[in-house]
C-alpha positions in Angstrom: -11.2 49.8 69.1 -11.5 53.5 70.1 -10.3 54.6 66.7 -12.8 52.4 65.0 -15.7 53.7 67.1 -14.5 57.3 66.5 -14.4 56.7 62.7 -17.9 55.1 62.7 -19.2 58.0 64.8 -17.7 60.5 62.4 -19.1 58.8 59.3 -22.5 58.8 60.9 -22.2 62.6 61.5 -21.3 63.1 57.8 -24.2 61.0 56.7 -26.6 63.0 58.9 -25.2 66.4 57.8 -25.9 65.5 54.2 -29.6 65.1 54.9 -31.9 68.1 54.7 -33.5 69.8 57.7 -36.8 68.3 56.7 -35.4 64.8 56.6 -33.6 65.1 59.9 -36.8 66.5 61.5 -38.9 63.7 60.0 -36.5 61.1 61.5 -36.6 62.9 64.8 -40.4 62.9 64.9 -40.4 59.1 64.0 -37.9 58.4 66.9 -40.1 60.4 69.3 -43.1 58.3 68.3 -41.1 55.1 68.8 -40.1 56.3 72.2 -43.7 57.2 73.1 -44.9 53.7 72.0 -42.2 52.2 74.2 -43.1 54.3 77.2 -46.8 53.3 76.8 -45.8 49.7 77.2 -44.5 50.3 80.7 -46.5 49.0 83.7 -45.5 51.3 86.6 -46.3 48.5 89.2 -44.3 45.8 87.5 -41.5 47.6 85.4 -40.1 50.0 87.9 -38.3 53.2 87.1 -37.6 54.4 83.6 -33.9 54.5 82.6 -32.0 55.0 79.3 -30.9 51.8 77.7 -27.5 53.2 76.9 -24.8 50.6 76.6 -22.3 50.6 79.5 -19.3 51.1 77.2 -20.9 54.2 75.6 -20.1 56.5 78.5 -17.6 59.1 79.6 -17.8 58.3 83.3 -16.6 55.3 85.2 -19.8 54.7 87.2 -21.1 51.1 87.1 -24.5 51.0 85.4 -25.5 47.5 86.5 -28.3 49.2 88.6 -30.1 49.8 85.3 -30.5 46.1 84.7 -32.2 45.4 88.0 -35.9 46.2 87.9 -35.8 49.2 85.6 -37.6 49.9 82.4 -35.0 50.6 79.7 -35.8 53.1 76.9 -33.4 53.3 74.0 -32.6 56.9 73.1 -29.5 56.2 71.1 -31.1 57.4 67.9 -31.4 60.9 69.2 -27.9 62.0 68.1 -28.5 64.5 65.3 -28.1 68.2 64.9 -31.5 69.2 63.5 -30.9 72.8 62.6 -28.5 75.7 62.9 -30.1 79.1 62.9 -27.4 81.6 61.8 -29.5 84.7 62.5 -30.3 83.8 66.2 -27.1 81.7 66.5 -29.0 78.8 67.9 -28.3 75.1 67.4 -31.4 72.8 67.6 -30.1 69.3 68.4 -31.0 66.1 70.1 -29.7 65.1 73.5 -27.1 62.6 72.4 -25.3 65.1 70.2 -21.7 65.3 71.3 -19.9 68.6 71.8 -17.3 67.7 69.3 -20.0 67.1 66.7 -21.4 70.7 67.3 -17.9 72.2 67.2 -17.0 70.4 63.9 -20.2 71.7 62.3 -20.1 75.3 63.6 -16.4 76.2 63.3 -16.4 76.2 59.5 -19.3 78.6 59.8 -17.2 81.0 61.9 -19.3 80.1 64.9 -18.5 78.3 68.1 -20.3 77.5 71.3 -19.5 80.2 73.9 -18.8 77.4 76.4 -16.9 74.4 75.2 -16.2 71.6 77.7 -12.8 69.9 77.8 -14.1 66.6 76.4 -15.7 66.5 73.0 -17.5 63.2 73.8 -19.8 64.9 76.3 -23.3 65.0 75.1 -25.7 68.0 75.2 -28.2 66.0 77.2 -25.5 64.9 79.7 -24.2 68.4 80.1 -27.7 69.8 80.8 -28.6 67.0 83.2 -25.2 67.1 84.9 -25.3 70.9 85.2 -22.5 71.3 82.7 -19.9 71.2 85.4 -17.3 69.9 82.9 -16.9 73.4 81.4 -17.9 76.9 82.1 -17.2 80.5 81.3 -16.7 83.5 83.5 -18.7 85.5 81.0 -21.5 83.0 80.1 -21.8 80.7 83.1 -22.2 76.9 82.9 -23.3 75.1 79.8 -27.0 74.7 80.7 -27.5 78.4 81.0 -26.1 79.0 77.5 -28.5 78.4 74.7 -26.9 80.2 71.8 -23.7 80.4 69.8 -21.3 83.3 69.8 -19.3 84.7 66.8 
């Protein structure tokens, strides 16, 4: 099952990479609007706290996520998984929060670029590393992942 999910994930990456920057940005903007519409439907008095509607099996950690089902307002962010742009001059990757580190590495290495800080697990997402302080990987030269915003040659 893991192999099947990996292959499907990889094929999704290839499909996304074939799209132009304009198309990926357009899809991003559409997904942002869908998220805004979903958030506007929330009644703070009735719906409780906002949480991501990420499926429990789509996770790197072992924490039980049942708390999300009890009086929380789920917002599905799974569509935010694309690399939007790679700026070769500034060496910056513009991506969405559910982009995995392996995805970034697979795209940048053929360009003779690589992130200066690469966590041990390529399934860790950019958003997760930023929110979790990037403790899964760090560099004595560049610090933890959240402090690093550019690529190195």
